[in-house]
C-alpha positions as CSV (number, residue, x, y, z in Angstrom):
1,X,25.6,7.8,7.3
2,X,26.4,9.3,3.9
3,X,23.5,10.5,1.7
4,X,23.8,11.6,-1.9
5,X,20.7,13.8,-2.5
6,X,21.3,13.6,-6.3
7,X,21.1,9.8,-6.3
8,X,17.3,9.2,-6.3
9,X,16.3,5.6,-6.3
10,X,12.6,6.3,-6.8
11,X,9.5,8.0,-5.6
12,X,6.9,6.4,-3.3
13,X,3.7,7.2,-1.5
14,X,5.5,9.2,1.2
15,X,8.1,11.0,-0.8
16,X,11.6,10.3,-2.3
17,X,13.9,7.4,-1.8
18,X,17.6,8.1,-2.0
19,X,20.7,5.9,-2.1
20,X,23.0,6.2,1.0
21,X,25.8,4.4,2.8
22,X,25.7,3.4,6.4
23,X,28.3,1.2,8.2
24,X,29.9,0.5,4.8
25,X,26.8,-0.9,3.2
26,X,24.4,0.6,0.6
27,X,21.0,1.6,2.1
28,X,17.8,3.2,0.9
29,X,16.8,6.4,2.7
30,X,13.2,7.3,2.5
31,X,11.9,10.8,3.4
32,X,8.8,12.8,2.9
33,X,8.7,15.3,0.1
34,X,8.8,19.0,1.0
35,X,5.2,19.5,-0.1
36,X,3.6,16.3,1.1
37,X,0.1,16.7,2.7
38,X,-0.1,16.6,6.5
39,X,-2.1,13.3,6.3
40,X,0.7,11.7,4.2
41,X,3.3,12.9,6.7
42,X,1.4,11.4,9.6
43,X,1.2,8.1,7.7
44,X,5.0,8.3,7.2
45,X,5.5,8.8,10.9
46,X,3.2,5.9,11.7
47,X,5.3,3.7,9.4
48,X,8.4,4.7,11.3
49,X,6.8,3.8,14.7
50,X,5.6,0.4,13.4
51,X,9.1,-0.4,12.0
52,X,10.7,0.6,15.3
53,X,8.5,-1.7,17.3
54,X,8.4,-4.6,14.8
55,X,12.0,-5.6,15.1
56,X,13.7,-8.1,12.8
57,X,11.6,-10.2,10.4
58,X,12.7,-12.4,7.5
59,X,10.2,-10.8,5.1
60,X,11.0,-7.1,5.9
61,X,14.0,-5.1,4.9
62,X,16.0,-4.2,7.9
63,X,15.1,-0.9,9.5
64,X,18.3,1.0,10.5
65,X,16.9,4.1,12.1
66,X,15.1,7.4,11.7
67,X,16.3,11.0,11.9
68,X,13.6,12.8,13.8
69,X,15.2,16.1,15.0
70,X,13.3,18.3,12.6
71,X,10.0,16.4,12.5
72,X,8.1,19.0,14.4
73,X,8.3,21.2,11.4
74,X,6.2,18.8,9.4
75,X,3.4,18.3,11.9
């Protein structure tokens, strides 16, 4: 995956959404902001868990994956 941290698509409830490229296709990469509250970060993690278990659905944008190696820093 290639992520351009200067190419911000928007800002949402959990943080910033960036434009990236994975497997040759443009993707949106959502991540928590550096200063997000602990409760917001936990809601972000809950969203990742839901998307992992949900699987494919016609009304939901495809979930590609999550980078979680450094998540302990936010909890």
